[in-house]
C-alpha positions in Angstrom: -56.5 -183.2 136.2 -53.5 -183.0 138.5 -51.6 -180.0 139.7 -48.1 -179.5 138.4 -46.1 -179.2 141.6 -42.8 -178.6 139.8 -43.8 -175.1 138.7 -41.8 -172.1 140.1 -44.0 -170.3 142.6 -43.7 -167.1 140.5 -45.6 -168.8 137.6 -48.1 -170.8 139.7 -51.7 -169.7 139.4 -53.7 -169.5 142.6 -57.4 -169.3 143.0 -59.0 -168.1 146.3 -62.6 -169.3 146.5 -65.6 -168.9 148.7 -69.2 -170.4 148.8 -72.3 -169.1 150.4 -74.9 -171.8 151.0 -78.4 -172.7 152.4 -76.8 -174.5 155.3 -73.9 -176.7 156.5 -74.7 -180.1 154.9 -73.0 -180.8 151.5 -75.7 -183.4 150.8 -78.9 -181.6 151.9 -77.9 -177.9 151.4 -77.0 -176.0 148.3 -74.7 -173.3 147.1 -76.3 -169.8 146.6 -73.2 -168.0 145.6 -69.8 -169.0 144.2 -67.0 -166.5 144.1 -63.3 -166.7 143.3 -60.2 -164.7 142.4 -57.3 -165.9 140.3 -53.9 -164.4 141.2 -50.1 -165.0 140.9 -47.8 -165.5 143.9 -46.8 -161.8 143.8 -50.4 -160.9 144.5 -51.2 -159.8 141.0 -55.0 -160.3 140.5 -55.8 -161.7 137.1 -59.5 -162.3 136.9 -62.5 -162.9 139.2 -65.5 -165.2 139.1 -68.8 -164.4 140.8 -72.2 -166.0 140.3 -75.4 -166.1 142.3 -77.0 -169.5 142.0 -80.6 -170.6 142.3 -80.4 -173.4 144.9 -83.7 -174.9 144.0 -84.7 -174.9 147.7 -85.6 -172.0 150.0 -82.8 -170.1 151.8 -83.4 -170.2 155.5 -83.9 -166.7 157.1 -81.0 -167.4 159.5 -78.6 -167.9 156.5 -79.9 -164.8 154.8 -79.0 -162.9 158.0 -75.5 -164.3 157.8 -74.6 -163.8 154.1 -77.3 -161.3 153.0 -78.5 -163.4 150.0 -82.3 -163.6 149.7 -84.6 -166.0 147.8 -85.5 -163.0 145.5 -81.8 -162.4 144.6 -81.3 -166.0 143.4 -84.7 -166.4 141.7 -84.1 -167.1 138.0 -80.3 -167.3 138.4 -78.5 -170.4 136.9 -78.5 -173.7 138.7 -75.2 -175.1 140.1 -75.3 -177.6 137.2 -75.0 -174.7 134.8 -72.4 -172.9 136.8 -70.0 -175.7 137.6 -68.6 -176.3 134.1 -67.6 -172.7 133.8 -66.1 -172.7 137.3 -64.0 -175.8 136.6 -62.7 -174.2 133.5 -61.9 -171.0 135.6 -59.9 -172.9 138.2 -58.0 -175.0 135.7 -55.0 -176.6 137.4 -54.6 -173.7 139.9 -53.7 -174.2 143.5 -57.0 -173.5 145.4 -57.2 -171.5 148.6 -60.2 -171.3 150.9 -60.8 -170.4 154.5 -62.2 -173.6 156.1 -61.5 -175.4 152.9 -63.0 -178.7 153.8 -66.4 -177.0 154.0 -66.2 -175.1 150.7 -64.7 -178.1 148.9 -67.3 -180.5 150.2 -70.1 -178.1 149.1 -68.5 -178.1 145.6 -67.7 -181.8 145.4 -71.2 -183.1 146.0 -72.7 -181.3 143.0 -69.6 -182.1 140.9 -70.0 -185.8 141.7 -73.7 -185.6 140.8 -72.9 -183.7 137.5 -69.8 -185.4 136.4 -70.5 -189.0 137.4 -67.8 -189.1 140.1 -65.1 -187.0 138.4 -63.8 -184.0 140.2 -60.7 -181.8 139.6 -57.5 -182.9 141.4 -56.4 -179.4 142.4 -54.2 -179.0 145.4 -56.2 -177.2 148.1 -54.8 -175.1 150.9 -56.9 -174.3 153.9 -56.1 -170.7 155.0 -57.9 -171.3 158.3 -55.5 -174.2 159.2 -52.5 -172.2 157.9 -53.4 -169.2 160.0 -53.9 -171.4 163.1 -50.5 -173.0 162.5 -48.8 -169.7 162.0 -50.5 -168.0 164.9 -51.3 -170.6 167.5 
């Protein structure tokens, strides 16, 4: 899938996303929550996506103190393998935005690669952290 870059900004779909995880390693750690909001360039919110995810490994207490998600909250929730297909459909060919995007994207790409045999969406990704630093040095 590739992002159509010839679309007028007014009709372009954007999706801001965020992950909460068990740690910082995309290989060793897991997503415990995936959330996103789809919107148009004028700020009109269209739809949201939010799902707690059972990571299959314990959430370290330090991370629970950071994001507030406990092992009890994710017990019995779907695995990332069950959630990713719906999330990929949700984002479609939207331009993705994330604060510190390399981290969130890497946390998503590793399970996508495991699930999809090496196929991941080709969405354009904008890092709002880098954009903010460039705009306000």
